[in-house]
C-alpha positions in Angstrom: 8.4 -226.4 -182.9 5.2 -228.2 -182.1 2.4 -227.4 -184.4 -1.3 -228.4 -184.2 -3.0 -229.7 -187.3 0.0 -231.5 -188.6 0.2 -235.1 -189.7 1.6 -236.0 -186.3 -0.5 -235.6 -183.2 0.5 -233.2 -180.4 1.1 -236.2 -178.1 3.4 -237.8 -180.7 5.4 -234.6 -181.4 5.8 -234.1 -177.6 7.1 -237.6 -177.3 9.6 -237.3 -180.1 10.9 -234.0 -178.6 11.0 -235.3 -175.1 8.8 -232.6 -173.6 5.7 -232.8 -171.5 2.5 -232.6 -173.4 0.9 -230.3 -170.8 3.7 -227.8 -171.3 2.6 -227.3 -174.9 -0.7 -225.8 -173.7 0.9 -223.7 -171.0 0.8 -219.9 -171.4 3.1 -218.1 -169.0 1.3 -215.6 -166.7 2.6 -212.0 -167.2 4.5 -210.4 -164.4 2.2 -208.2 -162.2 3.0 -204.5 -161.9 3.8 -205.0 -158.2 6.4 -207.7 -159.1 7.9 -205.6 -161.9 8.2 -202.6 -159.6 9.9 -204.8 -156.9 12.3 -206.2 -159.5 13.2 -202.7 -160.6 13.8 -201.4 -157.1 15.9 -204.5 -156.2 18.0 -203.9 -159.2 18.5 -200.3 -158.3 19.4 -201.1 -154.7 21.8 -203.8 -155.7 23.5 -201.6 -158.4 24.1 -199.0 -155.7 25.2 -201.5 -153.1 26.5 -204.7 -154.8 27.9 -205.9 -151.5 24.4 -206.4 -150.1 22.8 -209.9 -149.9 19.1 -210.8 -149.3 19.1 -209.8 -145.6 20.3 -206.2 -146.0 18.2 -205.8 -149.2 15.2 -206.9 -147.2 16.0 -204.3 -144.5 16.5 -201.5 -147.1 13.1 -202.3 -148.6 11.5 -202.4 -145.2 12.9 -198.9 -144.5 11.0 -197.8 -147.6 7.8 -199.4 -146.4 8.1 -202.4 -148.7 7.6 -205.7 -146.7 9.1 -208.7 -148.6 10.3 -212.0 -147.2 13.9 -213.1 -147.7 12.9 -216.2 -149.7 11.1 -214.0 -152.2 14.1 -211.6 -152.4 16.5 -214.5 -153.0 14.2 -215.8 -155.8 14.0 -212.4 -157.4 17.8 -211.9 -157.1 18.2 -215.2 -158.9 15.9 -214.1 -161.6 17.9 -210.9 -162.0 21.2 -212.8 -161.9 22.4 -210.9 -158.8 24.6 -212.2 -156.0 26.5 -210.3 -153.3 30.1 -209.4 -154.0 32.3 -211.0 -151.4 36.3 -211.1 -150.6 47.8 -202.8 -145.3 50.7 -201.7 -145.5 52.2 -201.6 -142.0 50.9 -198.3 -140.6 51.3 -199.1 -136.9 55.1 -198.9 -136.2 55.7 -197.6 -132.7 58.3 -194.9 -131.9 60.9 -196.1 -129.4 60.9 -192.8 -127.5 57.1 -192.4 -127.2 55.1 -193.4 -124.1 52.9 -196.5 -124.4 49.7 -196.5 -122.4 47.9 -199.6 -121.0 44.8 -201.1 -122.6 41.8 -200.1 -120.6 38.9 -201.8 -122.4 39.4 -205.4 -121.3 36.1 -206.7 -119.7 34.4 -203.3 -120.1 30.8 -202.9 -121.2 30.7 -200.2 -123.8 27.1 -199.1 -124.5 27.1 -195.3 -124.3 27.8 -192.6 -126.8 31.1 -190.7 -126.1 32.1 -193.4 -123.7 34.9 -194.7 -125.9 36.3 -193.3 -129.1 38.8 -195.2 -131.3 40.9 -194.5 -134.3 43.2 -196.1 -136.9 44.9 -195.4 -140.2 44.4 -197.3 -143.4 45.5 -196.7 -147.0 43.1 -195.8 -149.8 44.1 -196.8 -153.3 43.3 -194.7 -156.3 43.8 -195.1 -160.0 47.3 -193.8 -159.7 48.9 -194.0 -156.2 47.2 -194.0 -152.8 46.5 -191.9 -149.8 46.3 -192.5 -146.0 43.0 -192.2 -144.2 42.5 -191.6 -140.5 39.0 -191.7 -138.9 37.7 -191.2 -135.4 34.9 -193.6 -134.5 32.4 -193.6 -131.6 32.7 -197.3 -130.4 29.1 -197.8 -129.1 27.2 -196.1 -132.0 29.7 -196.8 -134.8 29.4 -193.1 -135.9 32.4 -191.6 -137.7 33.0 -188.3 -135.9 35.9 -187.0 -138.0 38.4 -188.0 -140.7 41.3 -186.7 -142.7 43.3 -187.8 -145.8 47.1 -187.4 -146.2 49.8 -188.5 -148.6 52.3 -189.0 -145.7 52.2 -190.9 -142.4 52.8 -187.9 -140.2 50.8 -187.3 -137.1 49.4 -183.9 -138.1 46.4 -185.2 -140.1 45.5 -187.6 -137.3 45.5 -184.7 -134.8 43.4 -182.6 -137.2 40.8 -185.4 -137.4 40.8 -185.6 -133.5 40.4 -181.8 -133.1 37.5 -181.8 -135.6 35.7 -184.6 -133.7 36.2 -182.9 -130.3 35.0 -179.5 -131.7 31.8 -181.1 -133.1 30.9 -183.7 -130.6 32.7 -183.0 -127.3 35.1 -185.4 -125.6 35.0 -189.1 -124.8 35.8 -190.7 -121.5 38.4 -193.0 -123.1 40.3 -192.8 -126.4 41.6 -196.1 -127.8 44.3 -196.5 -130.4 47.0 -198.8 -131.5 50.7 -198.2 -130.7 51.4 -196.4 -134.0 53.8 -193.5 -133.7 51.1 -191.1 -135.0 49.0 -191.8 -131.9 51.8 -192.0 -129.4 53.2 -188.7 -130.5 53.2 -185.7 -128.1 51.1 -183.8 -130.6 48.3 -186.3 -130.6 48.3 -187.4 -126.9 48.7 -183.8 -125.9 45.3 -183.0 -127.3 43.8 -185.8 -125.3 45.6 -184.8 -122.1 44.5 -181.2 -122.6 40.8 -182.4 -122.6 41.4 -184.8 -119.7 40.6 -187.9 -121.8 42.0 -191.3 -120.6 44.2 -192.9 -123.1 44.0 -196.6 -124.0 46.3 -198.5 -126.4 46.1 -202.0 -127.9 48.6 -204.6 -127.2 51.3 -205.2 -129.9 49.9 -207.1 -132.9 46.4 -207.3 -131.4 44.2 -205.8 -134.2 41.1 -207.3 -132.6 41.4 -204.8 -129.7 40.3 -202.2 -132.2 37.9 -204.4 -134.1 35.2 -201.9 -134.8 37.6 -199.6 -136.7 38.8 -202.6 -138.7 35.2 -203.3 -139.6 34.8 -199.7 -140.7 37.7 -200.0 -143.0 36.2 -203.2 -144.6 32.9 -201.3 -145.2 34.6 -198.2 -146.6 36.8 -200.2 -149.0 34.4 -203.0 -150.1 31.2 -201.0 -150.1 32.5 -197.7 -151.5 36.2 -197.2 -152.5 36.7 -200.3 -154.6 33.4 -199.7 -156.4 34.1 -196.0 -157.0 37.8 -195.7 -158.0 39.1 -192.1 -158.1 41.8 -190.6 -160.3 43.3 -188.1 -157.8 43.2 -186.9 -154.2 40.7 -184.2 -154.8 38.2 -186.6 -156.3 39.0 -189.1 -153.5 38.3 -186.5 -150.8 34.9 -185.7 -152.3 34.1 -189.4 -152.7 34.9 -190.1 -149.1 32.8 -187.2 -147.9 29.9 -188.8 -149.7 30.9 -192.2 -148.2 30.9 -191.1 -144.6 27.7 -189.2 -145.1 26.1 -192.4 -146.4 27.7 -194.5 -143.6 26.5 -192.2 -140.8 23.1 -191.3 -142.1 21.8 -194.0 -144.4 23.6 -197.4 -143.8 21.7 -199.5 -141.2 23.8 -201.7 -139.0 22.7 -205.2 -137.8 24.5 -204.7 -134.5 22.6 -201.5 -133.9 19.2 -203.1 -134.4 19.2 -202.0 -138.1 19.5 -198.3 -137.1 22.1 -196.0 -138.7 25.0 -194.6 -136.6 23.4 -191.2 -136.7 20.1 -192.5 -135.5 21.8 -194.4 -132.6 24.1 -191.6 -131.6 21.5 -188.8 -131.6 18.8 -191.0 -130.0 21.3 -191.6 -127.2 21.9 -187.8 -127.0 18.1 -187.1 -126.8 17.7 -189.7 -124.0 20.6 -188.2 -122.0 19.4 -184.5 -122.2 16.5 -184.9 -119.7 18.9 -186.5 -117.2 21.3 -183.5 -117.5 18.5 -180.9 -117.2 
């Protein structure tokens, strides 16, 4: 819009348009290759994990050997137009004839692998209908040890997940659940009793007694399921297999010092082996 050599001086044209005269002579500096590569990688990471903000993106880059400050990441996210995505049916009805066990974790320090396992059930929505998901979690390391999907709220798929976890990782000292009939059933508690595992159950309506499983559900749904809707149970099972592989092996946790559950779980195993030798 501003032209040199016209009847009006550059200063007069700038004044009429309400722009700074110095901006007329400014030539933007092209982006460096390093900046362009960083923008590309940020865009790829965010597309794969749109729940991530600048803090976790910084950690993901650091794990790849790219050291970038959070202020710069926020600036680049703004340039790319990126911002983190932010925000059950009743599955815990007790059976009147099933035994209820006391809550054993109050005041306990839980800092060892296989010290406490926990479980819960949540629903997983699909394009058409939904399924129930049960997962077994190691409390201290956040590792998912076993899981199963079902289209009914029977206890058999919970028991199958428990048997899988025990077969692969041994037994915990304490197993914590809510008072849902699936977990108070003779089928489920019988497996725990068979392996001499102490049983702990949350108080009625106290979801925070099992807070780490609740956090797992938030992660699974917001960081995976909602972003990858499936048409049927077969596709959902495949998707969740990828989800838990990612969760255990590749997703760093702030509470674990930005390690993954697998790194924390197996590091603890390596440290314990010389003591047992």
